[in-house]
C-alpha positions as CSV (number, residue, x, y, z in Angstrom):
1,M,-159.0,132.7,28.8
2,A,-157.5,135.1,31.3
3,L,-157.8,138.8,30.4
4,K,-154.0,139.3,30.5
5,T,-153.4,136.4,28.1
6,L,-156.1,137.7,25.8
7,V,-154.6,141.2,25.7
8,G,-151.0,139.8,25.5
9,N,-151.9,137.7,22.5
10,R,-153.5,140.7,20.8
11,I,-150.4,142.9,21.3
12,M,-148.0,140.2,20.1
13,N,-150.1,139.0,17.2
14,D,-152.1,142.1,15.9
15,V,-149.3,144.6,16.5
16,I,-145.8,143.1,16.8
17,R,-146.1,140.0,14.6
18,A,-148.4,141.7,12.1
19,T,-145.8,144.4,11.5
20,V,-143.0,141.8,11.2
21,Q,-144.9,139.6,8.7
22,A,-146.0,142.6,6.5
23,H,-142.7,144.6,6.6
24,N,-139.7,142.4,7.2
25,K,-137.7,142.2,4.0
26,Q,-136.6,138.6,4.5
27,A,-138.9,136.0,6.1
28,G,-137.3,134.5,9.2
29,K,-134.6,137.2,9.4
30,L,-134.8,139.4,12.5
31,E,-135.2,143.1,11.9
32,W,-134.8,145.4,14.9
33,R,-137.5,148.0,15.7
34,V,-138.3,150.4,18.6
35,L,-141.7,150.1,20.4
36,V,-143.1,153.5,21.4
37,V,-145.9,153.6,24.0
38,D,-147.9,156.2,26.0
39,S,-148.6,155.9,29.7
40,L,-151.8,153.8,29.4
41,S,-150.4,151.4,26.8
42,M,-147.1,151.1,28.8
43,K,-149.2,149.7,31.7
44,M,-150.9,147.3,29.2
45,V,-147.6,146.2,27.6
46,S,-145.9,145.6,31.0
47,A,-148.9,143.8,32.4
48,C,-149.4,141.4,29.5
49,T,-146.0,140.8,27.8
50,K,-142.4,140.0,28.7
51,M,-139.4,141.8,27.3
52,H,-137.9,138.5,26.1
53,E,-141.0,137.8,24.0
54,L,-140.8,141.3,22.5
55,S,-137.0,140.8,21.8
56,A,-137.6,137.5,20.1
57,E,-139.8,139.5,17.6
58,G,-137.2,142.2,17.0
59,I,-138.1,144.8,19.6
60,T,-134.8,146.3,20.8
61,I,-136.2,148.9,23.3
62,V,-139.6,150.1,24.7
63,E,-139.8,153.9,24.9
64,T,-142.4,156.2,26.4
65,I,-143.7,158.8,23.8
66,E,-144.0,161.6,26.4
67,K,-140.3,161.4,27.4
68,R,-137.3,162.7,25.5
69,R,-135.9,159.9,23.3
70,E,-132.7,159.3,21.5
71,P,-133.4,159.5,17.7
72,M,-132.8,156.2,15.9
73,P,-133.1,157.2,12.2
74,A,-131.8,153.8,10.9
75,M,-134.7,151.9,12.6
76,E,-138.4,151.7,12.2
77,A,-140.7,152.3,15.2
78,I,-144.0,150.6,16.2
79,Y,-146.2,153.1,18.0
80,L,-148.9,151.6,20.3
81,I,-150.7,154.7,21.6
82,G,-154.1,156.2,22.3
83,P,-155.4,158.7,19.7
84,S,-155.2,161.6,22.3
85,D,-154.1,165.1,21.3
86,E,-150.9,164.7,23.3
87,S,-149.8,161.4,21.8
88,I,-150.5,162.5,18.3
89,K,-148.6,165.7,18.9
90,F,-145.5,163.7,19.9
91,L,-146.0,161.3,17.0
92,L,-146.0,164.2,14.5
93,K,-143.1,165.9,16.2
94,D,-141.0,162.7,15.7
95,F,-141.3,163.3,11.9
96,S,-141.6,167.1,11.8
97,S,-138.3,167.6,10.0
98,Q,-137.9,166.3,6.5
99,N,-134.2,165.6,6.8
100,R,-133.9,164.5,10.5
101,T,-136.6,162.1,11.6
102,A,-136.6,160.3,14.9
103,Y,-137.1,156.9,13.1
104,K,-136.9,155.5,9.6
105,A,-140.6,154.8,9.4
106,A,-143.7,154.5,11.7
107,H,-146.2,151.7,12.2
108,V,-149.0,153.2,14.2
109,Y,-151.5,151.2,16.2
110,F,-154.2,153.1,18.1
111,T,-155.6,151.6,21.2
112,E,-159.1,152.9,20.4
113,A,-161.0,154.5,17.5
114,C,-159.2,157.6,16.2
115,P,-161.5,160.7,15.7
116,E,-161.9,161.9,12.2
117,E,-160.3,165.3,12.8
118,R,-157.1,163.8,14.3
119,F,-156.9,161.3,11.4
120,K,-157.0,164.3,9.0
121,E,-154.3,166.0,11.0
122,I,-152.0,163.0,10.6
123,C,-152.8,162.8,6.8
124,N,-151.9,166.4,6.3
125,S,-148.6,166.3,8.3
126,L,-145.1,165.5,7.2
127,A,-145.3,162.3,9.1
128,A,-147.8,160.9,6.6
129,K,-145.0,160.0,4.2
130,K,-143.3,158.0,6.8
131,I,-146.3,156.1,8.2
132,R,-146.4,152.6,6.7
133,T,-149.2,151.2,9.0
134,L,-152.1,153.0,10.6
135,K,-154.6,150.7,12.4
136,E,-156.9,150.7,15.4
137,I,-156.6,147.6,17.6
138,N,-159.1,148.6,20.3
139,I,-157.7,147.7,23.6
140,A,-157.9,150.8,25.8
141,F,-157.9,149.3,29.3
142,T,-155.3,147.6,31.5
143,P,-155.9,143.9,32.5
144,Y,-155.0,143.8,36.2
145,E,-155.7,140.2,36.9
146,S,-157.2,137.2,35.0
147,Q,-160.7,138.5,35.7
148,V,-160.0,142.2,36.7
149,Y,-159.4,145.2,34.5
150,T,-159.0,149.0,35.1
151,L,-159.2,152.0,32.9
152,D,-156.4,153.6,35.0
153,S,-158.3,156.8,35.1
154,P,-158.6,158.1,38.7
155,D,-159.6,161.5,37.4
156,T,-162.9,160.0,36.2
157,F,-164.0,160.2,39.9
158,Q,-163.9,164.0,39.7
159,L,-165.5,164.3,36.3
160,Y,-168.4,162.1,37.4
161,F,-169.1,163.4,40.9
162,N,-167.5,166.9,41.2
163,P,-170.0,169.7,40.4
164,L,-167.2,172.1,39.7
165,R,-166.0,170.0,36.8
166,A,-169.4,169.4,35.1
167,S,-168.2,171.2,32.0
168,E,-165.6,168.5,31.3
169,R,-168.0,165.6,32.0
170,N,-169.3,164.9,28.5
171,A,-165.8,164.4,27.0
172,G,-164.8,162.3,30.0
173,M,-167.8,160.0,29.6
174,E,-167.3,159.7,25.9
175,K,-163.7,158.5,26.5
176,M,-164.9,156.1,29.3
177,A,-167.6,154.6,27.0
178,E,-165.0,154.0,24.3
179,Q,-162.7,152.3,26.7
180,I,-165.5,150.0,28.0
181,A,-166.5,149.1,24.5
182,T,-162.9,148.1,23.7
183,L,-163.0,145.8,26.7
184,C,-166.2,144.1,25.5
185,S,-164.8,143.9,22.0
186,T,-161.6,142.2,23.3
187,L,-163.7,139.7,25.2
188,G,-165.8,139.1,22.1
189,E,-169.0,140.2,24.0
190,Y,-172.0,142.2,22.8
191,P,-173.8,142.3,26.2
192,S,-177.1,143.6,27.3
193,I,-176.4,146.7,29.3
194,R,-177.9,147.4,32.7
195,Y,-177.3,150.4,34.9
196,R,-178.1,151.6,38.4
197,A,-181.0,153.9,37.8
198,D,-180.8,155.7,41.1
199,F,-177.9,157.9,40.0
200,E,-179.0,159.9,37.0
201,R,-175.7,160.0,35.1
202,N,-175.5,156.2,34.7
203,I,-178.1,156.1,31.9
204,E,-176.1,158.6,29.9
205,L,-173.0,156.5,30.2
206,A,-175.0,153.3,29.3
207,Q,-176.3,155.0,26.2
208,L,-172.8,156.1,25.1
209,V,-171.5,152.6,25.6
210,Q,-174.3,151.1,23.6
211,L,-173.5,153.5,20.6
212,K,-169.8,152.4,20.7
213,L,-170.7,148.7,21.0
214,D,-173.1,149.0,18.0
215,A,-170.2,150.5,16.0
216,Y,-167.9,147.5,16.9
217,K,-170.7,145.0,16.2
218,A,-171.2,146.6,12.7
219,D,-167.4,146.1,12.1
220,D,-167.4,142.5,13.4
221,P,-170.8,140.8,13.2
222,T,-169.5,137.7,15.1
223,M,-169.1,139.8,18.3
224,G,-171.2,138.3,21.0
225,E,-172.3,135.3,19.0
226,G,-172.3,131.8,20.6
227,P,-174.8,129.5,22.4
228,D,-175.0,131.3,25.7
229,K,-173.6,134.7,24.8
230,A,-177.0,136.4,24.6
231,K,-177.1,136.0,28.4
232,S,-174.0,138.2,28.9
233,Q,-174.6,141.5,30.8
234,L,-172.6,144.6,31.4
235,I,-173.7,146.2,34.7
236,I,-172.8,149.9,35.1
237,L,-172.6,151.2,38.7
238,D,-171.5,154.4,40.3
239,R,-169.4,154.3,43.5
240,G,-172.3,155.7,45.5
241,F,-174.1,152.4,45.1
242,D,-172.1,150.9,48.0
243,I,-169.7,153.2,50.0
244,T,-169.7,150.8,52.9
245,T,-167.5,148.3,51.1
246,A,-165.1,151.2,50.2
247,L,-164.7,152.2,53.8
248,L,-164.4,149.0,55.8
249,H,-161.2,147.4,57.0
250,E,-161.1,144.2,55.0
251,L,-159.3,141.1,56.5
252,T,-158.7,139.0,53.4
253,F,-155.0,139.0,52.5
254,Q,-154.8,141.1,49.3
255,A,-157.3,143.7,50.4
256,M,-155.8,144.0,53.8
257,A,-152.2,144.3,52.6
258,F,-153.1,147.0,50.1
259,D,-155.1,148.9,52.7
260,L,-152.6,148.8,55.5
261,L,-149.1,148.5,54.0
262,E,-147.1,150.7,51.7
263,I,-147.6,148.8,48.4
264,H,-147.2,151.0,45.3
265,N,-147.8,149.7,41.8
266,D,-148.1,146.2,43.3
267,V,-144.5,146.3,44.6
268,Y,-144.0,145.2,48.2
269,K,-140.8,146.3,49.9
270,Y,-139.6,144.7,53.1
271,E,-136.4,144.2,55.2
272,A,-135.2,140.7,54.7
273,G,-132.7,140.8,57.6
274,E,-129.0,141.7,57.8
275,G,-129.8,145.1,56.3
276,N,-131.1,143.6,53.1
277,S,-134.3,145.1,51.7
278,K,-136.3,143.2,49.1
279,E,-138.8,144.3,46.5
280,V,-141.4,141.8,45.3
281,I,-144.1,142.2,42.7
282,L,-147.5,140.8,43.9
283,D,-149.1,139.5,40.8
284,E,-150.4,136.4,39.1
285,N,-146.9,135.1,38.2
286,D,-146.7,134.1,41.9
287,D,-148.8,131.0,42.4
288,L,-148.7,131.3,46.1
289,W,-150.1,134.8,45.9
290,V,-152.9,133.7,43.6
291,E,-153.8,130.9,46.0
292,M,-153.6,133.0,49.2
293,R,-154.8,136.5,48.1
294,H,-158.5,136.0,48.9
295,Q,-158.0,134.0,52.1
296,H,-158.7,135.4,55.5
297,I,-155.6,136.7,57.3
298,A,-156.4,134.3,60.2
299,V,-155.4,131.3,58.0
300,V,-152.8,132.8,55.7
301,S,-149.8,132.4,58.0
302,Q,-150.8,128.8,58.9
303,N,-151.3,127.9,55.3
304,V,-147.9,129.4,54.2
305,T,-146.2,127.5,57.0
306,T,-147.9,124.3,56.1
307,K,-147.0,124.6,52.5
308,L,-143.4,125.4,53.4
309,K,-143.2,122.2,55.5
310,K,-144.6,120.2,52.7
311,F,-142.2,121.7,50.2
312,N,-139.3,121.0,52.6
313,A,-140.4,117.4,53.0
314,E,-140.7,116.9,49.2
315,K,-137.3,118.4,48.6
316,K,-135.8,116.6,51.6
317,I,-134.7,120.0,53.2
318,T,-134.1,119.7,56.9
319,S,-135.1,122.7,58.9
320,G,-134.0,123.0,62.5
321,G,-136.9,122.8,64.9
322,D,-140.6,122.9,64.1
323,K,-141.1,126.7,63.8
324,S,-140.3,128.2,60.4
325,D,-139.2,131.7,61.5
326,M,-137.8,134.3,59.1
327,R,-134.2,134.0,60.1
328,Q,-134.2,130.3,59.6
329,L,-135.8,130.7,56.2
330,G,-133.0,133.2,55.3
331,Q,-130.4,130.6,56.2
332,M,-132.1,127.9,54.2
333,I,-132.2,130.2,51.1
334,K,-128.4,130.8,51.3
335,K,-127.7,127.1,51.7
336,M,-130.0,125.9,48.9
337,P,-129.5,128.2,45.9
338,Q,-131.3,125.6,43.7
339,H,-134.6,126.2,45.7
340,Q,-133.9,129.9,46.2
341,K,-136.9,131.1,44.1
342,E,-139.5,129.0,45.9
343,L,-138.1,129.6,49.4
344,A,-137.9,133.4,48.7
345,R,-141.6,133.3,47.8
346,F,-142.5,131.6,51.1
347,S,-140.4,134.2,52.9
348,T,-142.2,137.1,51.2
349,H,-145.7,135.8,52.1
350,L,-144.7,135.1,55.7
351,H,-143.4,138.7,55.9
352,L,-146.5,140.1,54.3
353,A,-148.9,138.1,56.6
354,E,-146.8,139.0,59.7
355,E,-146.9,142.7,58.9
356,C,-150.7,142.6,58.3
357,M,-151.2,140.8,61.7
358,K,-149.0,143.3,63.5
359,N,-151.3,146.1,62.3
360,Y,-154.3,144.1,63.2
361,Q,-153.5,143.1,66.7
362,G,-154.3,145.8,69.2
363,Y,-155.4,148.4,66.7
364,I,-157.5,147.3,63.6
365,D,-159.2,144.5,65.6
366,K,-161.1,147.0,67.8
367,L,-162.1,149.1,64.8
368,C,-163.3,146.1,62.9
369,K,-165.9,145.1,65.5
370,V,-167.4,148.5,65.5
371,E,-167.2,148.8,61.7
372,Q,-169.0,145.5,61.1
373,D,-171.7,146.4,63.6
374,L,-172.3,149.7,61.8
375,A,-172.3,148.0,58.4
376,M,-174.6,145.1,59.4
377,G,-176.8,147.0,61.9
378,T,-176.7,143.9,64.0
379,D,-174.2,142.4,66.5
380,L,-172.4,139.1,66.4
381,E,-175.5,137.3,67.6
382,G,-177.6,138.9,64.9
383,E,-179.4,141.2,67.4
384,K,-180.3,144.7,66.1
385,I,-178.1,147.4,67.6
386,K,-180.2,150.2,69.2
387,D,-177.4,152.6,70.2
388,H,-174.3,152.7,68.0
389,M,-173.1,155.9,69.8
390,K,-171.8,154.1,72.8
391,N,-169.6,151.9,70.6
392,I,-168.2,154.6,68.4
393,V,-167.5,157.4,70.9
394,P,-164.6,155.6,72.6
395,I,-162.9,155.2,69.2
396,L,-163.5,158.8,68.2
397,L,-161.9,159.9,71.5
398,D,-158.9,157.5,71.2
399,Q,-155.7,159.5,70.5
400,N,-154.1,156.4,68.9
401,V,-156.7,156.1,66.1
402,T,-155.7,157.9,62.9
403,I,-157.9,160.8,61.6
404,N,-158.7,158.8,58.4
405,D,-159.8,155.8,60.5
406,K,-162.1,158.0,62.6
407,I,-163.5,159.5,59.4
408,R,-164.2,156.0,58.1
409,I,-166.2,155.2,61.3
410,I,-168.1,158.5,61.2
411,L,-169.1,157.9,57.5
412,L,-170.2,154.3,58.4
413,Y,-172.3,155.7,61.2
414,I,-173.9,158.3,58.9
415,Q,-174.6,155.5,56.4
416,S,-176.2,153.4,59.1
417,K,-178.5,156.4,59.9
418,N,-179.1,157.4,56.3
419,G,-177.9,160.9,57.2
420,I,-177.6,162.8,60.5
421,S,-178.4,166.4,61.6
422,E,-175.8,169.2,61.3
423,E,-175.7,169.4,65.1
424,N,-174.8,165.7,65.5
425,L,-172.2,165.9,62.8
426,T,-170.6,168.9,64.5
427,K,-170.5,166.9,67.8
428,L,-168.9,163.9,66.1
429,I,-166.3,166.1,64.4
430,Q,-165.5,167.7,67.8
431,H,-165.2,164.3,69.6
432,A,-162.9,163.0,66.9
433,Q,-160.9,166.3,66.6
434,I,-161.1,166.1,62.8
435,P,-159.1,169.1,61.5
436,P,-161.1,171.6,59.3
437,E,-159.2,170.6,56.1
438,K,-160.4,167.0,56.5
439,T,-164.1,167.6,57.4
440,C,-164.8,168.1,53.7
441,V,-164.2,164.4,53.2
442,I,-167.4,163.7,55.2
443,R,-169.5,166.5,53.6
444,N,-168.4,165.8,50.1
445,M,-169.7,162.3,50.3
446,A,-173.1,163.8,49.5
447,N,-171.9,164.4,45.9
448,L,-172.0,160.6,45.5
449,G,-175.7,160.7,46.0
450,V,-175.8,159.5,49.6
451,N,-177.4,161.3,52.6
452,V,-174.9,163.0,54.9
453,V,-176.4,166.1,56.6
454,V,-180.2,165.9,56.7
455,D,-182.2,168.6,58.4
456,G,-186.0,168.7,58.2
457,N,-187.2,167.6,54.8
458,N,-184.1,167.3,52.8
459,R,-183.5,163.5,53.4
460,K,-183.5,161.9,49.9
461,K,-185.3,158.6,49.8
462,I,-182.6,156.0,49.1
463,W,-183.5,152.5,48.0
464,Q,-181.7,149.8,49.9
465,M,-181.2,146.5,48.3
466,R,-182.4,143.5,50.4
467,R,-179.3,141.7,51.5
468,K,-179.2,138.0,51.1
469,E,-179.0,135.6,54.1
470,K,-175.7,133.9,54.1
471,S,-175.9,130.1,53.4
472,S,-174.3,127.8,56.0
473,S,-171.4,127.2,53.5
474,E,-170.6,130.9,53.7
475,Q,-170.0,130.9,57.4
476,T,-167.7,133.9,58.0
477,Y,-165.4,135.3,60.6
478,Q,-167.0,137.6,63.2
479,M,-164.9,140.5,61.9
480,S,-165.8,139.9,58.3
481,R,-169.6,139.6,58.3
482,W,-170.2,142.2,55.6
483,T,-170.5,141.0,52.0
484,P,-169.9,143.6,49.2
485,Q,-173.2,144.5,47.6
486,I,-171.8,143.8,44.2
487,K,-171.8,140.1,45.0
488,D,-175.6,140.1,45.6
489,I,-176.1,142.2,42.4
490,V,-174.1,139.8,40.3
491,E,-175.8,136.7,41.8
492,D,-179.3,138.3,41.3
493,A,-178.4,139.2,37.7
494,I,-177.4,135.6,37.0
495,E,-180.5,134.2,38.6
496,D,-182.7,136.8,36.8
497,K,-183.8,138.2,40.2
498,L,-182.1,141.7,40.0
499,D,-184.7,144.4,40.5
500,N,-185.6,145.8,37.1
501,S,-186.8,149.2,38.3
502,H,-183.4,149.9,40.0
503,F,-181.2,148.1,37.5
504,P,-183.1,148.4,34.2
505,F,-181.8,147.0,30.9
506,L,-181.0,149.7,28.3
507,G,-183.5,148.9,25.5
508,G,-184.4,145.5,26.9
509,Q,-182.5,142.3,27.3
510,R,-180.9,140.6,24.3
511,Q,-182.8,137.7,23.0
512,G,-181.2,134.3,22.1
513,S,-178.3,134.3,19.7
514,N,-179.1,134.0,16.0
515,L,-176.1,131.8,15.2
516,R,-177.2,128.3,14.7
517,Q,-174.0,126.2,14.7
518,A,-171.7,125.9,17.7
519,P,-169.3,128.8,17.4
520,T,-165.8,128.5,16.2
521,S,-165.7,132.2,16.5
522,A,-163.7,134.3,14.1
523,R,-162.7,136.7,16.8
524,Y,-160.4,134.2,18.4
525,G,-159.1,133.0,15.1
526,A,-155.5,134.1,15.0
527,W,-155.0,134.9,18.7
528,H,-154.0,131.4,19.7
529,K,-153.4,128.3,17.7
530,D,-154.9,125.7,20.0
531,K,-158.4,125.0,18.7
532,K,-159.3,122.5,21.5
533,E,-158.7,125.1,24.2
534,Q,-160.6,127.7,22.1
535,T,-163.9,125.9,21.8
536,A,-164.0,124.5,25.3
537,A,-163.6,127.7,27.3
538,K,-165.1,130.5,25.2
539,T,-168.8,129.9,25.2
540,L,-169.5,130.9,28.9
541,P,-171.7,133.9,29.3
542,R,-170.2,136.7,31.3
543,I,-171.2,139.4,33.8
544,I,-169.0,142.4,33.3
545,C,-169.2,144.9,36.1
546,F,-168.0,148.5,35.7
547,V,-167.8,150.8,38.7
548,V,-167.4,154.5,37.9
549,G,-165.3,155.9,40.8
550,G,-163.3,152.8,41.4
551,T,-163.4,149.1,42.3
552,T,-162.2,147.8,45.7
553,Y,-160.1,144.7,46.3
554,S,-163.0,143.1,48.2
555,E,-165.2,143.5,45.1
556,M,-162.6,141.9,43.0
557,R,-162.6,139.0,45.4
558,A,-166.4,138.8,45.2
559,G,-166.1,138.4,41.4
560,Y,-163.9,135.4,41.7
561,E,-166.1,133.9,44.4
562,V,-169.2,134.1,42.2
563,S,-167.3,132.6,39.2
564,S,-166.3,129.6,41.3
565,E,-169.7,129.2,42.8
566,K,-171.7,129.5,39.5
567,K,-169.6,127.2,37.4
568,N,-171.0,128.2,34.0
569,W,-170.5,132.0,34.3
570,E,-167.5,134.1,34.3
571,I,-167.4,137.4,36.2
572,I,-165.2,140.2,35.0
573,M,-164.8,143.0,37.6
574,G,-163.4,146.4,37.1
575,G,-163.9,150.2,37.0
576,S,-162.4,153.6,36.3
577,H,-159.5,152.7,38.6
578,L,-158.7,150.4,41.6
579,I,-159.2,151.9,45.1
580,T,-158.2,151.2,48.6
581,P,-160.1,152.9,51.4
582,E,-157.4,155.6,51.8
583,G,-157.5,156.3,48.1
584,F,-161.2,156.5,48.2
585,L,-161.1,159.1,51.0
586,E,-158.5,161.1,49.0
587,N,-160.8,161.0,45.9
588,V,-163.8,162.2,48.0
589,K,-161.7,165.0,49.6
590,E,-161.0,166.4,46.1
591,V,-164.6,166.2,44.9
592,G,-165.4,169.9,45.4
593,S,-167.9,171.7,47.4
594,S,-171.2,170.1,48.3
595,G,-172.9,173.5,48.5
596,V,-172.4,173.7,52.3
597,D,-169.9,176.1,53.8
598,E,-167.0,174.1,55.1
599,E,-165.7,174.9,58.5
């Protein structure tokens, strides 16, 4: 079952309906309440529920705890919040006056385990008299897509990699571990944990996650039980494991659009002609987006046009001429209000694809060839490239190429050489005219554990994973020859071929499940009523990937690809946050000094 559905069911059943059943005075009679959320749970609620579903259960308004709210003393409030100092402070403030409280009563649901001292603080406050419910529901992550999650915590990048913030690291890792454990608990998994051993902090995080998982398992012994569930693995990686994927221009639809266009919070804005601007949310409610998002840009426009023609034929819509251009589509939408929704969808994706192609032609295409050569180390014919310099210098000298794109090329070059001398770096920076405030992006990359400037003996030995040969069924486009490393890691883990010295199991791999009968697992008990659906889909083992420092859109795509290739496994992909190449560079820029004087 898709992550969003799973979490949506938890919110509706374990929070909203549980409150209604336990506290409505008359069964079947609607009682209105306020839902109060914090910033993380707001993302969760908006990703996984619809306002009309909430209204049907008596939620009149959803409010954010951090903002100033109108008191509603005649109504009860349901709080779905994290047990952070800030959220608890606001909760207690709502009931700090004996005579004038913000709400009539509070039903508090924490998204993760509440620390003892905060629990005591609540018990000793004036609010204690007004709290009718206090529970932990353990969902402290945001489902982004059916098989993708995020902790929505970009600051984790700094806590993990920035030497100047080392003092905050332990608290940050503790929080991260708790959030990862709530993900496993929601999925009903008690996985074996593996981690990339080449970055020393990963084992600490793995140990923290194990402690949290053990606590959840003690509370719910059915967690992780089932015929194949003992095979499930959680793989903890740090962003330094593959910076190439985070730097390349990717040419599949979703990754390309998010890299090149101004898309914020998944909202795409475009001019729909005649001065009309439109805003569209790119998410899984749009079937066309789900079908197209992982396709190569070369085929997206053709596919949308083919589908539009098929739709027109089915609905007997006549379109003038053969070419479905934007203007004509606009006219059709006006004439056919009954098909407005579907036609508007086609229009959106044609716009999106056209805008991507505009960026590609004459600009990104020349970068892609050089980037792919640097990443692969070989050219289109598979010949080893002896001198990358003659390919990259023209791009570094090109005034039309942006500074960030030049930085991406320089970093890919440094990766291909496993570090370069100070002298060579200075030359590259001069060629590319990188301003002083941006050179730190290049140098700071060393904080992710990769070689950047190496002089004499200070080149760290970095283990390189042997890349798989692509099978004939995976024939790719010339500008998309690189495969994210995470795909090889996941496939190797499934096939039991993943290198154990570089990706060890924490405390060994789980042995077979000790549950003898086929599972009609308690953990799914009340979340949905359809038992048939429940037993069929839920016994697949999973590989859950967690990337500290952010997951890229191409890695998300790789997760879906492996899931469809290996029919009896499900891959769940995610990390501390979701990143585009531009976002990645921004994170690295902030990551503090690398011990070298910046120019």
